[in-house]
N, C-alpha and C positions, 0 to 999 in steps of 0.2 A: 023693170028690174035690170040694174046695170050688170054688165059682164064682169066676172072676176078677172083682174089683170093677170096675165101670164108672164112670168119672168122670162126674159130672153134666154134661150138655151146656149150654153157655151159651145162654140164650134168644136166638132170632133177632130182630133189630131192623132197622127200615127204615134204610137208609143213603142219605142224599141224594146224588144223582149230581153229576158235574161239570156246570157251567152249560152246557158245550158238548155234553153227552151223553157216554155211555160210549165211543163208538167214534171220536170226533173225534181226528185225528192231531195232538196238541199238540207244539209245539217245546219245547226245553228252557227257553227264555226264557219262553214262555207258561205252562209248568207251574210254573216258579218264581214268577212274578208271581201266578198264580192261587192258589198255595199261601199266599203272603203275605196276599192279600186274604181268603181263606177263613179263615185262622187268626185274623186280626184281627176279622173279622166274627163268627165263632163265640164267641171268647173275650172280646170286649170290646164291639163295636158293638151286637150284638143286645140285650144287657142294658141298654144306655143309651138305646135308641131310644124307649122309652116315656116317659122323662123329657123328652127333647128335644121330643117330640110334645106332652106335657101343657103344658110351659112355653113352647112356641114359641121355644125357645132354640137357639143355634147349637152344633153339635157340636165344640167346641174340643178336647175330650179326644181325639176320634177323629182330628182333624188332627194332634195331637201324636204319636199313635201312627203315623200314616201318614208323618209327617216322619221319625221315628226309623227306620221300616222302609224308607225310601227310595222310597215310592210317589209322593211329590210330584214326583219327577223322571222319572216314567214316560214322558212324551213328549218329554223333552229328548234331542236326538241324542247318541249315544254319545261322539262326539268332544268334547262339552262336559261329559261326566261323567254323562249320564243313561242311562236304560235303552234309549232309542232304539226304543220300542214302535211298531210299525206300526198301521194302522187296526184290523185284525182283532184283534191282541193287546189293544189298548186297550179295545175295546168288550166283549170277554169279561171283562176285569178289572172294568170298570165294572158289568157285569151281576152279577158275583159280589158286589161291594159292595152292590148293590141288594137282594140277597137278605136282607141283615142290617139295613140302615138306608137307606131310600129317600132321605131328605134328605141323608145323607152322600154317597151316590152321585151325586145330582143336582148338588150343589154342587161335588163333585170334578170333574165334567165341565167346569164353568165354568173351573176352574183348569187342568186338563189341556189344554184346547183352546188355551191361550196357547202352549204348546210345540208342539202339533200344527200349528196354523195357521202359526206362524212357522218351523216346522221342515220336515217332509217335504212339506207342501202348498205352502209358499212355494218349495221347491226345484223343484217342477214347473211353476212359472209363468214367463212370459216377462218378463225384466228386462234392462235394459241392463247392461253390465259395471260401470258406475259405481254403479247402484242395487244390484247384487248385492254389490259390495264394501262399500257402506255398510250394507246389511242384515246382512252377516256381522258387522260391527263392532258394530252395535246389538244384535243378538240375543244376542251373547256376554255383554253386560251383563245382560240379563234372565235368561239361563240361569245365570249365576254367582249371581244372587240366589236362584234356586230351589235350586240344587245346594249351594252353600256356606253360604247364610244361611237356607235353609228358608222363603223367603218364599212367600206364597200370593197368586195372581192370581185375579181374577174376570172376568166378561164380561157386564156389564150390556147388555141388548139392547133391551128394549121401551121405547117412548116414548109409547105410547097412540095412535099414528097408523099410517100405512101403511108407514112406513120399515122396520119389523122384518119385514114380509112381503115386502120387496123391491119395493114399488110406488112408492116416493118416496125422495128423498135424506133422510139423517138430519137431524133437526131440531137435534141437538147440533152446534155449529159450532166449528171450530178455525181461528183467525186466525193466519196466519204472521207471525212477528216475527223479529228477529235472534236466531239461536241456538235457536229453538224455536217454540212455539205457545201461544196463549191460548185456552183451551177454556171454552165456556159451554153449558149445556143441562141437561136433566133426563131421568133414566132411571127408569122405574117397574118394579116387580117385580125389583129389582136384588138377585139372590141374593148372599149373603155380605156384604151391606151392613153396615158396622160390624165386619166380621170379616176381610176381605181386606186385604193390605198394599198391593196395587196393583189398580186398576180398569182392565180392558182396555176402553177406551171406543171404540165405533164412532161415527164422526162424519163430517161433511162439511167439506172445506176451504172456508173462508169467502171466496168470490169471486163476482163477478157471473155469473149464468147457470149456477151449479154444478148438476151432474147426479149420477146414481147413480155415475158413473165417478170422481167426485171424492171418493171415500171415503178414510177414514183410520182406522187402528187404533192407538190410543195407550194406553200404560200410565201412568195417572195415580196418583201416590202418594196413599194414603188420608189422610195427614197434611198434604197440601199446603194452603196457604191458599186458601180459596174452596170447599173440598170439605165437604159436610155431608150427613147422613142424616136423613130426617124421616119422620113418619107412624108408624102402628101396624102390627102384623103379627099378625093373628088369623084365618087362613084355614081352609078346610075340611080340607085335607091338605097334605103337604110342609111342615109347620110349622117344621121345623128348618132350613129354608133361609134363614129370616129375610130375606125379599126386600122390604125397605122401599124407599122412594124416595130416589134419589141426586141431589143438587143440585150442579152445577158452575157456579161464578160467577167468571169471569175468572181461571181457574186457569192459571198459567204452568208449562209443562213444557218440558224441553230437547228438541232434535232426537233424542237417543238414546231418547226415550220411544216412538219408532215401533216397533211390533211387526211392521209391514210397511211398505214404501215407499208413498208416496201412490199411490192408485188400484189397489193390488194386491188389496185386499179385494174390490173389484168384479169383478176378473178371477177371483179364487178362487171367488166365488159362482157365476159362470157356468160355470167349467171343472171345479170340484171339488165337485159337489153333495152328495157324501156327508159333507162337513164339517158339514152341518146335520142329519145323522142320528145324532148322538151323544147325544141325549137319550133315545132309545128303549131303549138297553141297560139303563138303570135300571129300566124297566118290564118288560123281559125277566126281570130278577132278581126283581122283585116277583111276577111270575106263577109263577116256579119256587118261590119261598118259600111262596106260598099253597097250591100243590099239596103241597109237602113237609109243611106244617103239617097239612093235611087228612088225609093218609095217617097221620101220626103220631097225630093226634087219634083217628081211627077205630080205630087199632090199640091205643089206650090207652098211648101211649108219649111223651106230652108231658111234659117234665120238670116236676116240682112238682105234677102232677095225679094223682088216683087212677088206677090202671091199669085203667080200665073200657073194655072193647072194645065198639065199635059197628059193626064191619065186617060183621056177619052179615046185615044188613038189605039186601034186594035193591035198594031205592030208593037207598041210599047207594052201593052198588057201581056202579049205573048212573051216578050223578052223578060219581063218581070216574073212571069210564071216559070220560065226556064231557070232564072236565077234562084227562085225559091226552091225548086226541085233540087238543084245542085247544092244549095245551102243545107237543105234537110239531109241529103245524102252525106254531106261532109260532116255535119254535126253528129249524125248517128255513128259514123266511124270514129270521130273524135272521142265521143263518150264511151264507146265500147273499148277503145284502146286504153283510155284512162282506167276503166274498171278492171281491165285484165292485168294491170301492172303488178308484178310480183317477182320474187326470186325463182329461178329455175322454171320458167314457163315451158309448156310443151311445144313441140315443133309447130303445130298449127297456130298457136298464139304468136310465136315468133314471126311466122310468115304474115300474120295479120298486122303486126307492128309495121312491117315494111309497106304493106298495102295501105294502111291508114296514113302513115307519114307521107308517102308519095301522093296519095289522093288529096290530102289537105293542102299540101304545097301547090299542087297543080290546080286544084279547084279554086283556090284563092285568086290566082291570076285570071282564070277563066271567068269567074264572077265579076272581077274588076273589068275585064274586057267587055263583057256584055253591058256592064254599067256605063262605060264610056260610050259605047255605041248607041245606047238608047237615050242617054242624057244629051248627046249631041255636042255641038261645038263648044258650048260653055264649059264642058267638062275638061277641056284641055287647058283652061286657065288656071294658073297657080293660086289664084284667089279662092279657088274651091279645092277641097281635099282629094277629089277623085283621081286626079292625075298622079298625085303622090302615092295614093294607095296602089295604083296600077304599077308604078315603078317599084315600090317596096315589095309588092307581091311577086314580082318577077324574080326577085333575088332568092326566094326560098329554095328553089330547086337546085341552087348552086352550093348550098351550105353543107360542109362536112360536119360530122363524119358520114352522114347519109344524104348525099346528093340524090337527085331524081334518078340519075344513071346508076348509082350504086344500089339504090333500092331495087331497081329492076333487075340488076345483075344478081343480087343476093336472093331475091324472091324467085327468079327463074331457076337458079341452081337448086334451091331448097325444094322447089316443086318437083324436080326431076331426079334428085339424088337423095338417098338416105345416107346417114353418117358413115363415113368410111368407104363408100362406093367409088369406084374408078371405072372409066370406060374400058381400060385394058382388060379388067377382070371380066367384063361382059362379052368381050370378043374371044376369050379363050374357050 
């Protein structure tokens, strides 16, 4: 009796997991959006990332793909034709994009926040009935541009002073005139400079005695007279963000340029602190990508490379274990931070935001460092993505409004002081 032929078994290969982990209970919307981001990332973004990094050029092709796939409208409310993604959904999609191209994910955040801040965050703020009605009319204009015209918004933040850290009013000023504002100022590290259609400018209403409460969030057209981009862009990492200096000189914009009513940004900054924790998902994605690459490399499964296995060495097994532990810790904080996002969080939640933001940023670079060490000499070559991940991940701790130092400073103070407490009172 002849033996029954046995079909050869397909070789087992490492399958990168969901950015949220295998057990996270995704909604249908989350699953759909993550599938879109993963497909674009695997099939298109990852292959282009090296070129954008080498050239320090903006990922225009990636934005064309996201526009076609509908991702540009991710945070536009459903009633305006968008996906209506909540905070948790958005940060997971942002992290998935970060697995494939850090610069694309980071700049996408600047665009998506225009819908998030003017959308569900603004909905949670205290406004008069008149302000609410005007805001509805204005944001409909911006959402129509994104949904129907595929326009890209950015969010220039830094000015080189204390304003971006929330310690002083914005130096960029908006003078009220009939029917609009005249805006003048300068923004440095302006991501998407020369690439965005509208710059979401944070500024101060130009009036005597203006304070942090006199903030304004305006969408300035990139082609408006008085708008210019200057300077070179040749940084260590995140080179595809093309974050050059943006100059605004007597730029006239209409009242409908308001993405929030006057003073609402300051209220949002106080009551919705998670709005500043949308940069770290990019680095969560980079951390996952560095781990995925290391496992594939040690298993001899990196596409285009000889199938040489290096997994049998105990030192490499130990390093991968360290990476996995750090990754799981980081993911847990990432998901907890996402679930806690809401208006008026309690003090412990606010402190947890700082801890999570700091930990994700720092852990991403630590995981990349371990990956470079265990993958060895070839990991330094620009033909492989690991050295780019290492450089990109190092940039996270430097990003305002919550740099690593500012997170530590704020967390330490809130751990030791209750609201209104001063050291002088304790000494009396």
